C-alpha positions as CSV (number, residue, x, y, z in Angstrom):
1,M,-16.5,50.7,9.3
2,K,-19.9,49.0,9.8
3,I,-20.3,45.3,9.0
4,I,-23.4,43.1,9.2
5,V,-22.8,39.3,9.6
6,C,-25.7,36.9,9.2
7,D,-25.4,33.2,9.8
8,D,-27.9,30.8,11.5
9,E,-25.0,29.3,13.4
10,M,-24.5,31.5,16.4
11,E,-21.1,30.1,17.1
12,F,-19.9,31.2,13.7
13,V,-21.3,34.7,14.3
14,K,-19.4,34.8,17.6
15,M,-16.3,33.7,15.9
16,I,-16.6,36.6,13.4
17,A,-17.1,39.0,16.4
18,R,-13.8,37.7,17.8
19,Y,-12.1,38.1,14.4
20,C,-13.3,41.7,14.3
21,N,-12.0,42.5,17.7
22,R,-8.6,41.0,16.8
23,F,-8.6,42.9,13.4
24,Q,-9.2,46.2,15.3
25,R,-6.3,45.5,17.5
26,D,-4.0,44.5,14.6
27,H,-4.9,47.3,12.3
28,K,-6.3,50.1,14.5
29,I,-9.4,50.2,12.3
30,P,-12.7,50.5,14.2
31,I,-15.5,48.1,13.3
32,A,-19.1,48.3,14.3
33,L,-20.5,44.7,14.0
34,I,-24.2,44.0,13.6
35,K,-25.0,40.3,14.4
36,C,-27.9,38.6,12.8
37,T,-29.1,35.0,12.5
38,R,-31.9,35.5,9.9
39,G,-31.9,37.3,6.6
40,Q,-35.0,39.2,7.6
41,E,-33.1,40.8,10.4
42,V,-30.5,42.1,7.8
43,L,-33.3,43.7,5.7
44,A,-35.0,45.2,8.7
45,Y,-31.7,46.7,9.9
46,Y,-30.7,48.1,6.5
47,E,-34.1,49.6,6.0
48,Q,-33.5,51.9,8.9
49,N,-29.7,52.2,8.6
50,K,-28.2,52.8,5.2
51,D,-24.6,53.3,6.3
52,V,-23.5,49.6,6.1
53,D,-20.1,49.1,4.4
54,M,-20.0,45.2,4.3
55,F,-22.4,42.3,4.4
56,I,-21.1,38.9,5.4
57,L,-24.0,36.5,4.6
58,D,-24.3,32.8,4.8
59,I,-25.8,31.5,1.5
60,V,-27.9,28.8,3.2
61,L,-30.3,30.6,5.6
62,E,-33.7,29.7,7.0
63,G,-36.3,31.4,4.9
64,K,-34.6,33.6,2.3
65,S,-31.2,32.6,1.1
66,G,-28.2,34.9,1.3
67,M,-28.4,35.4,-2.5
68,E,-32.1,36.4,-2.2
69,I,-31.2,38.8,0.6
70,T,-28.5,40.3,-1.5
71,D,-30.9,40.9,-4.4
72,L,-33.4,42.6,-2.1
73,L,-30.6,44.7,-0.6
74,H,-29.6,45.8,-4.1
75,E,-33.2,46.7,-4.8
76,Q,-33.0,49.0,-1.8
77,G,-29.9,50.7,-3.3
78,A,-27.3,48.9,-1.1
79,R,-23.7,49.2,-2.4
80,G,-21.9,47.7,0.5
81,K,-19.4,44.9,-0.2
82,I,-21.0,41.5,-0.2
83,I,-19.1,38.4,1.2
84,F,-20.8,35.0,0.9
85,L,-20.2,32.2,3.4
86,T,-20.8,28.5,2.7
87,S,-19.3,25.1,3.3
88,M,-20.3,24.0,-0.2
89,S,-18.1,25.1,-3.1
90,K,-20.8,24.5,-5.7
91,Y,-22.4,27.9,-4.8
92,A,-19.2,29.9,-5.6
93,L,-19.9,30.9,-9.2
94,K,-23.6,31.5,-8.5
95,G,-22.6,33.8,-5.6
96,Y,-20.5,36.0,-7.8
97,E,-23.4,36.4,-10.2
98,H,-25.3,38.0,-7.3
99,G,-22.7,40.7,-6.8
100,A,-20.4,39.1,-4.2
101,C,-16.9,40.5,-4.1
102,R,-15.6,37.6,-1.9
103,Y,-16.5,34.0,-1.2
104,W,-15.5,32.4,2.1
105,M,-15.5,28.7,2.6
106,K,-16.0,27.3,6.1
107,P,-14.1,26.8,8.3
108,L,-12.7,30.3,8.0
109,K,-9.2,31.2,9.2
110,Y,-8.4,34.5,10.7
111,E,-5.6,35.2,8.2
112,K,-8.1,35.0,5.3
113,F,-10.6,37.1,7.1
114,S,-8.0,39.8,8.0
115,S,-6.5,39.9,4.5
116,D,-9.8,40.3,2.7
117,I,-11.3,42.8,5.2
118,L,-8.2,45.0,5.0
119,T,-8.3,44.9,1.2
120,L,-12.0,45.8,1.1
121,Y,-11.5,48.5,3.7
122,K,-8.9,50.2,1.5
123,E,-11.2,50.0,-1.5
124,L,-13.9,51.7,0.6
125,Q,-11.5,54.4,1.6
126,E,-10.8,55.2,-2.0
127,T,-14.5,55.8,-2.7
128,K,-15.5,57.2,0.7
129,Q,-16.3,60.7,-0.7
130,D,-18.7,59.3,-3.3
131,Y,-21.7,59.7,-0.9
132,L,-23.3,61.9,1.7
133,M,-24.8,60.8,4.9
134,E,-28.2,62.5,4.9
135,R,-31.1,62.6,7.3
136,V,-34.2,61.4,5.4
137,G,-37.3,61.6,7.5
138,T,-36.5,59.7,10.7
139,T,-33.5,57.8,9.3
140,V,-29.9,58.6,8.3
141,E,-29.2,57.3,4.8
142,K,-26.1,57.0,2.5
143,V,-26.9,59.0,-0.6
144,Y,-24.5,58.4,-3.5
145,L,-23.5,61.4,-5.5
146,D,-23.9,59.8,-8.9
147,E,-27.6,59.2,-8.0
148,I,-28.2,62.9,-7.3
149,V,-29.7,64.5,-10.5
150,Y,-30.1,68.0,-9.1
151,L,-30.9,70.1,-6.0
152,M,-33.6,72.7,-5.9
153,T,-34.5,75.3,-3.2
154,E,-37.9,74.9,-1.6
155,G,-38.3,77.9,0.7
156,R,-35.7,77.6,3.4
157,K,-35.1,73.9,2.6
158,V,-33.6,72.0,-0.3
159,R,-35.2,69.2,-2.4
160,V,-32.7,66.6,-3.5
161,Q,-33.8,64.9,-6.7
162,K,-32.3,61.5,-7.1
163,T,-32.6,58.9,-9.9
164,T,-34.9,57.0,-7.6
165,G,-37.0,59.7,-6.0
166,S,-36.5,62.8,-3.9
167,Y,-36.3,64.0,-0.3
168,V,-36.3,67.4,1.4
169,A,-33.1,68.3,3.4
170,R,-32.5,71.0,5.9
171,T,-28.9,71.6,4.6
172,R,-28.6,75.0,2.9
173,M,-27.6,75.3,-0.8
174,V,-24.4,77.1,0.1
175,E,-23.4,74.2,2.3
176,Y,-24.1,71.7,-0.5
177,E,-21.9,73.8,-2.8
178,E,-19.0,73.1,-0.3
179,M,-19.9,69.4,0.2
180,L,-20.4,68.3,-3.4
181,D,-17.6,67.6,-5.9
182,K,-16.7,69.2,-9.3
183,R,-19.4,67.4,-11.2
184,F,-22.0,69.6,-9.5
185,Y,-22.6,73.2,-10.6
186,R,-24.9,76.0,-9.3
187,C,-26.4,77.0,-12.6
188,H,-29.1,79.2,-11.0
189,T,-29.8,80.6,-7.5
190,A,-32.4,77.9,-7.1
191,Y,-30.6,74.9,-8.7
192,I,-27.4,72.9,-8.4
193,V,-27.2,70.3,-11.2
194,N,-25.1,67.2,-11.5
195,M,-23.5,67.6,-14.9
196,E,-23.4,63.8,-15.4
197,H,-27.2,64.0,-15.8
198,V,-27.4,66.9,-18.2
199,L,-28.9,65.7,-21.5
200,K,-29.7,68.9,-23.4
201,I,-29.5,72.7,-23.1
202,D,-32.0,74.9,-25.0
203,G,-31.8,78.5,-24.1
204,M,-32.2,78.8,-20.4
205,E,-33.7,75.3,-20.1
206,I,-31.6,72.3,-18.9
207,Q,-33.1,68.8,-19.6
208,V,-31.8,66.2,-17.2
209,S,-31.8,62.4,-17.2
210,N,-35.0,61.8,-15.2
211,G,-37.0,63.9,-17.7
212,D,-37.3,67.0,-15.6
213,T,-36.4,70.5,-16.9
214,I,-34.5,72.9,-14.7
215,Y,-33.1,76.3,-15.5
216,T,-29.9,78.3,-15.7
217,S,-30.0,82.1,-15.4
218,K,-28.7,84.8,-17.8
219,G,-26.0,85.7,-15.3
220,K,-24.9,82.1,-14.9
221,K,-25.4,80.8,-18.4
222,K,-21.9,81.7,-19.8
223,E,-20.1,80.3,-16.7
224,F,-22.2,77.2,-16.7
225,M,-21.6,76.4,-20.3
226,A,-17.8,76.9,-19.8
227,A,-17.9,74.6,-16.7
228,L,-19.9,72.0,-18.6
229,G,-17.5,72.1,-21.5
230,D,-14.5,71.7,-19.3
231,Y,-16.2,68.8,-17.5
232,L,-17.1,67.1,-20.8
233,N,-13.6,67.5,-22.1
234,E,-12.2,65.9,-19.0
235,K,-14.7,63.0,-19.1
236,S,-14.6,62.7,-22.9
237,I,-18.4,62.4,-23.0
238,K,-20.1,63.3,-26.3
239,K,-23.7,62.6,-25.4
240,F,-25.0,66.1,-25.0
241,D,-27.1,68.2,-27.4
242,M,-26.4,71.8,-26.6
243,M,-28.5,74.5,-28.2
244,G,-28.6,78.3,-27.9
245,D,-26.4,80.8,-26.3
């Protein structure tokens, strides 16, 4: 589990480091702690490392506040758990409005730290298969499955189309078939589609949520329609307009 702590009081950062060490001994759960004293350091680290599970941020920081940093992290697609720190209770409600899942008042006792971190760790474990760790350019990023619209072969590589852009991966299509869950279906030799993002089927054309059109094949059409129907029945989604056989 990777945690970033950011507080302009270095003694508090050191205390969190001690708490993390104790937590690891108590619960046998490894923690990689990234220590920052300025919000800009958090943003710079996250830009290059998307695998952060929790952010512990002081609300009052030099330069940008913890809430402003949180908003910028969310703009970058961060989904890690947000914990705000402060010595002033007046910020509590506002903190939750910025996506915080916990609010810690200073001084912070170990028992509170341990209880909350353990609860959040268990929540993370329940959703741990909802993303892939992918090499994108020179960085390794956490790519959430619900953001993947479809995958398409490009020569010996695969283009992964997300709701917020795309990237080219070296992973083979057959490997993606094994890695992805049941919402994904290989509707064509060249395509794997996330059935959550299918809007319309017309003949061999599949319209997806980002406006693109991809294709199924004659050999795959019947199986794909059956798989999509089963998926829709399971999810009880009625938003699709299906046309043609």
